[in-house]
N, C-alpha and C positions, 0 to 999 in steps of 0.2 A: 442503441448502444452508444454510450458516450466515448469520445476519444480523449486520450491524454497524451500530451507531448512531453518528451523527456527534457530535462533542463539542459543537458550538455550538447546534444546534437540536433535538437529540434524535430526529430522524427516523430511521427504520429502513430500511436499504437491503439488498437481497439481492444478494450477489455471490459467485460461487464462485471458487476459486483460479485456475482457468483464465482467467477473464475478468480477474482482477486482474493476472495475469502478462502478458496481452496488453496491458493498459493501461500497465503499467510499461515493457514493451518498446517500445511505441509512443512513450512519452515519451523513452526512451533514444535511439531512432532520430532523433527530431526535435531533441533538445537536447544530446546528449552523444556523437554519433557511434556510438551503439549500446552504449556502456559502461554496463552495468546498475548496477554499483557506484556510479559517479559519478552516475547518474540517481537512485538511491535517496538518496544524500547531498543532492542538490539538492532532491528532493521533500521530504525531512525538513525542510530549511530553509524551504521554501515552505509546508508544513503549519503550522509554528510561526508563520509570519507571516500565516497564513490567506489565502494568495494562490494556492491551487490550486482549480480547480473541484471541486465536491463529488464527482463521479464519480472523479476522480483521487485525491482525498483518501481516499475509501473504499477504492480499489484499493491505495493505499500502505499503509493500516492493515491490510488483509487480507493483503497480501503479507508485510509485516513479521511479523505474528502467526504466520502459517503457517511462515515460514522460521525463526523463533525456535523453534518447536516441533520443526521438523525437525533443526536443528543443536544445540539445547540443550534437549532434552526434560527435563521435570521428573520426577524419580524419587521415588516414594513410599518413605518410610523404614519 
């Protein structure tokens, strides 16, 4: 399991991608009618404003990091 440190306080939290996806999906169900893309956009704005609970913030960061690696992997030259 990877660890993620929060930007504000430097605490380290352990969260696997499955838990992160569940948290993002729960946010989507509660706030955007289940639209994951819209939920991620809202979460991005709320992270920037520091208005998400730490657990959701960590889930957002983990979700985005893993999705970036999935869809835009870095290729060694």
